[in-house]
A tleap script that builds the chain and sets N, CA, C and O, in Angstrom:
source leaprc.protein.ff14SB
mol = sequence {
  NMET THR GLN SER GLN PRO THR VAL ALA PRO
  LYS SER VAL GLU PRO LYS PHE GLY PHE ASN
  GLY TYR ALA GLU ARG LEU ASN GLY ARG ALA
  ALA MET VAL GLY PHE SER MET ALA LEU LEU
  ILE GLU PHE LEU THR GLY GLN GLY VAL LEU
  ASN TRP LEU GLY LEU CHIE
}
set mol.1.N position { 99.663 36.964 85.214 }
set mol.1.CA position { 98.684 37.210 83.820 }
set mol.1.C position { 98.536 38.288 83.598 }
set mol.1.O position { 98.920 38.159 82.435 }
set mol.2.N position { 98.335 39.208 83.656 }
set mol.2.CA position { 98.391 41.149 83.388 }
set mol.2.C position { 97.087 40.919 82.806 }
set mol.2.O position { 96.637 39.976 82.155 }
set mol.3.N position { 96.421 42.389 83.337 }
set mol.3.CA position { 95.297 43.121 83.031 }
set mol.3.C position { 95.301 44.036 81.424 }
set mol.3.O position { 96.226 44.747 81.030 }
set mol.4.N position { 94.410 43.851 80.925 }
set mol.4.CA position { 94.923 45.575 79.200 }
set mol.4.C position { 94.224 46.351 79.979 }
set mol.4.O position { 93.944 46.025 81.133 }
set mol.5.N position { 93.870 47.437 79.451 }
set mol.5.CA position { 94.054 48.806 79.568 }
set mol.5.C position { 92.237 48.734 79.354 }
set mol.5.O position { 91.469 47.783 79.214 }
set mol.6.N position { 92.034 50.205 79.410 }
set mol.6.CA position { 91.215 50.065 78.583 }
set mol.6.C position { 91.006 50.950 77.288 }
set mol.6.O position { 91.476 52.088 77.278 }
set mol.7.N position { 90.419 50.536 76.361 }
set mol.7.CA position { 90.881 51.580 75.172 }
set mol.7.C position { 89.965 52.394 75.078 }
set mol.7.O position { 89.430 52.221 73.984 }
set mol.8.N position { 89.500 53.173 75.616 }
set mol.8.CA position { 88.108 54.227 75.636 }
set mol.8.C position { 87.595 54.266 76.828 }
set mol.8.O position { 87.066 53.412 77.539 }
set mol.9.N position { 87.957 56.042 77.027 }
set mol.9.CA position { 87.725 56.475 78.189 }
set mol.9.C position { 85.924 55.887 78.340 }
set mol.9.O position { 85.391 54.967 77.719 }
set mol.10.N position { 85.220 56.956 79.558 }
set mol.10.CA position { 83.652 57.356 79.622 }
set mol.10.C position { 83.612 58.240 78.759 }
set mol.10.O position { 84.677 58.682 78.329 }
set mol.11.N position { 82.356 58.740 78.269 }
set mol.11.CA position { 82.322 60.091 78.519 }
set mol.11.C position { 81.232 60.495 79.456 }
set mol.11.O position { 80.124 60.070 79.783 }
set mol.12.N position { 82.227 61.768 79.829 }
set mol.12.CA position { 81.403 62.159 81.326 }
set mol.12.C position { 80.579 63.205 81.110 }
set mol.12.O position { 81.082 63.960 80.278 }
set mol.13.N position { 79.166 63.704 81.636 }
set mol.13.CA position { 78.926 64.713 81.467 }
set mol.13.C position { 78.863 66.287 81.597 }
set mol.13.O position { 77.697 66.269 81.991 }
set mol.14.N position { 79.163 67.603 81.586 }
set mol.14.CA position { 79.235 68.273 82.573 }
set mol.14.C position { 78.333 68.667 83.465 }
set mol.14.O position { 77.175 68.882 83.107 }
set mol.15.N position { 78.710 68.813 84.696 }
set mol.15.CA position { 77.017 69.012 85.583 }
set mol.15.C position { 76.497 70.548 85.020 }
set mol.15.O position { 77.256 71.438 84.637 }
set mol.16.N position { 75.206 70.610 85.064 }
set mol.16.CA position { 74.407 71.132 84.990 }
set mol.16.C position { 74.423 73.114 85.891 }
set mol.16.O position { 74.255 74.262 85.479 }
set mol.17.N position { 74.714 72.484 87.162 }
set mol.17.CA position { 74.687 73.204 88.484 }
set mol.17.C position { 76.030 72.815 89.342 }
set mol.17.O position { 76.597 71.726 89.435 }
set mol.18.N position { 76.303 73.920 89.861 }
set mol.18.CA position { 77.478 73.558 91.233 }
set mol.18.C position { 78.884 74.565 90.816 }
set mol.18.O position { 78.649 75.615 90.217 }
set mol.19.N position { 80.172 74.245 91.115 }
set mol.19.CA position { 81.475 74.470 90.731 }
set mol.19.C position { 81.362 73.975 88.767 }
set mol.19.O position { 81.573 72.766 88.669 }
set mol.20.N position { 81.260 74.230 88.229 }
set mol.20.CA position { 81.659 73.941 86.276 }
set mol.20.C position { 82.930 74.835 86.157 }
set mol.20.O position { 83.474 75.294 87.162 }
set mol.21.N position { 83.407 75.077 84.827 }
set mol.21.CA position { 83.985 75.880 84.329 }
set mol.21.C position { 83.663 76.585 83.529 }
set mol.21.O position { 84.469 77.216 82.846 }
set mol.22.N position { 82.202 76.672 83.387 }
set mol.22.CA position { 80.804 77.437 82.744 }
set mol.22.C position { 80.484 78.478 83.837 }
set mol.22.O position { 80.547 79.704 83.757 }
set mol.23.N position { 80.164 77.780 84.769 }
set mol.23.CA position { 79.368 78.664 85.765 }
set mol.23.C position { 80.992 79.292 86.515 }
set mol.23.O position { 80.777 79.316 87.727 }
set mol.24.N position { 82.043 79.644 86.320 }
set mol.24.CA position { 82.994 79.947 87.203 }
set mol.24.C position { 83.375 81.532 86.476 }
set mol.24.O position { 83.607 82.617 87.010 }
set mol.25.N position { 83.299 80.938 84.430 }
set mol.25.CA position { 84.195 81.734 84.122 }
set mol.25.C position { 82.697 82.820 84.112 }
set mol.25.O position { 82.998 83.970 84.434 }
set mol.26.N position { 81.336 82.647 83.831 }
set mol.26.CA position { 80.538 83.269 83.536 }
set mol.26.C position { 80.427 83.889 84.526 }
set mol.26.O position { 80.132 85.065 84.314 }
set mol.27.N position { 80.530 83.629 85.506 }
set mol.27.CA position { 80.523 84.758 88.004 }
set mol.27.C position { 81.831 85.643 87.063 }
set mol.27.O position { 81.613 86.655 86.398 }
set mol.28.N position { 83.037 85.040 87.198 }
set mol.28.CA position { 84.246 85.474 86.487 }
set mol.28.C position { 84.508 87.360 85.839 }
set mol.28.O position { 85.131 88.347 86.231 }
set mol.29.N position { 83.456 86.954 84.481 }
set mol.29.CA position { 82.608 88.178 83.941 }
set mol.29.C position { 81.758 89.105 84.431 }
set mol.29.O position { 82.014 90.308 84.414 }
set mol.30.N position { 80.647 88.582 84.918 }
set mol.30.CA position { 80.382 89.533 85.246 }
set mol.30.C position { 80.723 90.288 86.513 }
set mol.30.O position { 80.186 91.348 86.834 }
set mol.31.N position { 81.650 89.667 87.202 }
set mol.31.CA position { 82.156 90.179 88.393 }
set mol.31.C position { 83.106 91.415 87.788 }
set mol.31.O position { 83.148 92.377 88.554 }
set mol.32.N position { 83.891 91.570 86.531 }
set mol.32.CA position { 85.153 92.206 85.985 }
set mol.32.C position { 83.733 93.080 85.748 }
set mol.32.O position { 83.446 93.670 86.790 }
set mol.33.N position { 82.449 93.408 84.317 }
set mol.33.CA position { 81.416 94.002 84.256 }
set mol.33.C position { 81.458 95.096 85.107 }
set mol.33.O position { 81.771 96.267 84.893 }
set mol.34.N position { 80.884 94.191 86.676 }
set mol.34.CA position { 80.403 94.987 87.929 }
set mol.34.C position { 80.935 95.991 88.527 }
set mol.34.O position { 80.365 96.955 89.039 }
set mol.35.N position { 82.822 95.590 88.410 }
set mol.35.CA position { 84.155 96.359 88.701 }
set mol.35.C position { 84.316 97.082 88.318 }
set mol.35.O position { 84.756 97.919 89.106 }
set mol.36.N position { 84.161 97.656 86.622 }
set mol.36.CA position { 83.805 98.343 86.053 }
set mol.36.C position { 83.186 99.290 85.684 }
set mol.36.O position { 83.648 100.357 85.278 }
set mol.37.N position { 82.156 99.004 85.784 }
set mol.37.CA position { 80.855 99.775 85.788 }
set mol.37.C position { 81.229 100.894 87.274 }
set mol.37.O position { 81.360 102.103 87.461 }
set mol.38.N position { 81.275 99.876 87.935 }
set mol.38.CA position { 81.676 100.518 89.967 }
set mol.38.C position { 82.364 102.171 89.404 }
set mol.38.O position { 82.001 103.289 89.768 }
set mol.39.N position { 83.122 101.909 88.712 }
set mol.39.CA position { 84.937 102.624 88.382 }
set mol.39.C position { 83.830 104.016 87.838 }
set mol.39.O position { 83.550 105.021 88.491 }
set mol.40.N position { 83.288 103.588 86.227 }
set mol.40.CA position { 82.777 103.687 85.674 }
set mol.40.C position { 82.131 105.213 86.592 }
set mol.40.O position { 82.807 106.175 86.956 }
set mol.41.N position { 81.082 105.063 86.724 }
set mol.41.CA position { 79.687 105.540 87.912 }
set mol.41.C position { 81.363 106.416 88.464 }
set mol.41.O position { 81.753 107.369 87.789 }
set mol.42.N position { 82.055 106.021 89.502 }
set mol.42.CA position { 82.864 106.734 90.323 }
set mol.42.C position { 83.616 107.999 89.382 }
set mol.42.O position { 83.691 109.222 89.505 }
set mol.43.N position { 84.079 107.081 88.470 }
set mol.43.CA position { 84.787 108.445 87.536 }
set mol.43.C position { 83.903 109.260 86.761 }
set mol.43.O position { 84.491 110.168 86.173 }
set mol.44.N position { 82.605 109.207 86.576 }
set mol.44.CA position { 81.330 109.978 86.172 }
set mol.44.C position { 81.059 111.419 87.066 }
set mol.44.O position { 81.117 112.644 86.957 }
set mol.45.N position { 80.738 110.395 87.973 }
set mol.45.CA position { 80.144 111.776 88.851 }
set mol.45.C position { 80.783 112.163 89.861 }
set mol.45.O position { 80.537 113.090 90.634 }
set mol.46.N position { 81.770 111.297 89.840 }
set mol.46.CA position { 82.645 112.284 90.772 }
set mol.46.C position { 82.797 111.890 92.758 }
set mol.46.O position { 83.409 112.239 93.767 }
set mol.47.N position { 81.655 110.864 92.227 }
set mol.47.CA position { 81.373 109.676 93.665 }
set mol.47.C position { 81.188 109.206 94.270 }
set mol.47.O position { 80.090 108.815 93.874 }
set mol.48.N position { 81.416 108.480 95.694 }
set mol.48.CA position { 80.883 106.615 95.134 }
set mol.48.C position { 80.025 106.242 94.629 }
set mol.48.O position { 79.168 106.870 94.006 }
set mol.49.N position { 80.159 104.707 94.896 }
set mol.49.CA position { 78.620 104.142 94.142 }
set mol.49.C position { 77.270 104.236 95.432 }
set mol.49.O position { 76.109 104.643 95.397 }
set mol.50.N position { 78.044 103.701 96.385 }
set mol.50.CA position { 76.904 104.345 97.913 }
set mol.50.C position { 76.469 105.574 97.707 }
set mol.50.O position { 75.253 105.761 97.693 }
set mol.51.N position { 77.518 106.836 97.474 }
set mol.51.CA position { 77.008 107.662 97.701 }
set mol.51.C position { 76.202 108.241 96.107 }
set mol.51.O position { 75.491 109.230 95.931 }
set mol.52.N position { 76.569 107.389 95.311 }
set mol.52.CA position { 75.633 107.455 94.009 }
set mol.52.C position { 74.090 107.000 94.070 }
set mol.52.O position { 73.057 107.359 93.504 }
set mol.53.N position { 74.436 106.033 95.034 }
set mol.53.CA position { 72.995 104.829 95.235 }
set mol.53.C position { 72.016 105.556 96.252 }
set mol.53.O position { 70.807 105.424 96.447 }
set mol.54.N position { 73.174 106.535 96.942 }
set mol.54.CA position { 72.463 107.307 97.777 }
set mol.54.C position { 72.111 106.056 99.495 }
set mol.54.O position { 71.015 105.986 100.051 }
set mol.55.N position { 72.947 105.540 99.785 }
set mol.55.CA position { 73.518 104.655 100.230 }
set mol.55.C position { 74.033 105.119 101.285 }
set mol.55.O position { 74.191 104.255 102.147 }
set mol.56.N position { 74.490 106.549 101.677 }
set mol.56.CA position { 75.871 106.927 102.654 }
set mol.56.C position { 75.205 107.896 102.910 }
set mol.56.O position { 75.635 108.754 103.681 }
savepdb mol mol.pdb
quit
């Protein structure tokens, strides 16, 4: 006697918090924007971000 395979896969709900695809994609985009802004500030002012903020 053989067992039959299910015909329909269960629907899984994407988690609302934690490590999920949307959160990781959003975090990566925010990091890219932040890094680009840091490079732009350094290029336009001629000093590093810490100097520009008065922290160094």
